N, C-alpha and C positions, 0 to 999 in steps of 0.2 A: 404691371408697369408698362409692358410692351403690348400693343394691340396685335395679337397674332393674326386675327382676321384681316387686318389692314395689310400685313406682310403677305398673307396668302393672296389677297387681291392683286398686289403688286406682281407676284410671281405669275399668276394666271394671266394677267393683262400684258405684262412686259417681259416675262421670262426670268430665269434664275440670275441672269447677269445683273439686273437691277437690284436684286437682293444682295448679291455679292458686293456691289458697289456701295449700297447703303451701309453694310457692315464695315467695309473698308473706311468709308468716310467718317462714320461714327467713331470707330476706333482710333483713327489717325488725327482727326480734326477736333473732336469735342474736348479732349484733354488740353489741347493747345488753346482753344477758346476759353476754357475755364481759367487757365493760367494767365491768359491775356486780360481777362476780366479782373483778376486780382491785381495785376500790374496797373490797369487803368484806375482802379480804386485807390491804390497806394499813391499814384501820381496825381490824383485829383482830377483826372480827365473824365468828367461826367458824360460828355457826348460820346466819346469812344466806348465808355462803359455801356451806355445805352445801346449802341450799335452791336457790341459784342453780345449783350444779353439777348438782343433781337435775333442774332445769328444762332445763339444757343437754343432759343425757343424753336426756331425752324428745324434745327437738327433733332431735337427731341420729338417734335410733331411728326417729322418724316418717318420715324420708326414707331409712331403710335404711343409715345410716352407723354400722354396729354397732361398728366398731373405736373410733371416736371416742366413741360412746355408752358403751361399756364402760370407756374411759379416764376419762371423766367420773365414772362410778360408782366406779371405783377411787380417784380423788382424793377424791370425797365421803366414801368409807368411811375415808379416812386423814387427813382434815383435822386431827384432833387429834393425830396422831402424826408427820406429816411436818414438816420445817422450813419456815419461811417461804420460803426460797430454792427448795426443792424444789417447793412449791406454785406459786410464781411461774413456775418453769421449765415446770411442767405446763400452766399457763394460757397461757403463750406458745405451747406446742405446739398447744393447742386453737385459739388465735387464728390460728395460721398455717394450720391445716387448713380453716378456714371458707371462705376464698376458693377453695380447691381444690374444696371440696364445692359451692359456689355455681356454679362453672364446670361441674362435672359434672352438676349438676341442670339447667342450661340445655341441655346436650347431650342428656341423657336426655329432657327435656320436648320437645325438637324431634323426637326419634325417636317419642315417644308421640303426637304430633299426628296422625300418619297411620295409626295402627293401629286395628283393630277387634277384636272379641272373639276372632276366629279367628287373628289374626296372632300371631306370637311375636316378642318383642324379642330382637334379636341382641346 
């Protein structure tokens, strides 16, 4: 789910601080964005829903969760054509992947703590 090599390249190029910031932002912002997406859906605000899905896509892509990021993009592109139920089901799928990604990020970050520029992430 998470591209560990992408995270490694962030650390090598930018330092541990960027990794810590990514984890903090993902943990604190993504659940709020998912909740906001549900609120937009329930209120019928398609444009805000599209914006929220776009922001979610970026959050997933930033940590290398490309499958989820692409899924958010597909939902964003189809907001006006999918049924309420289909969008709700998609949002539930996104919501359920967040905790898995958070767990994977913690594991990846623990592996990154001890690497330097010559090490390879397994």
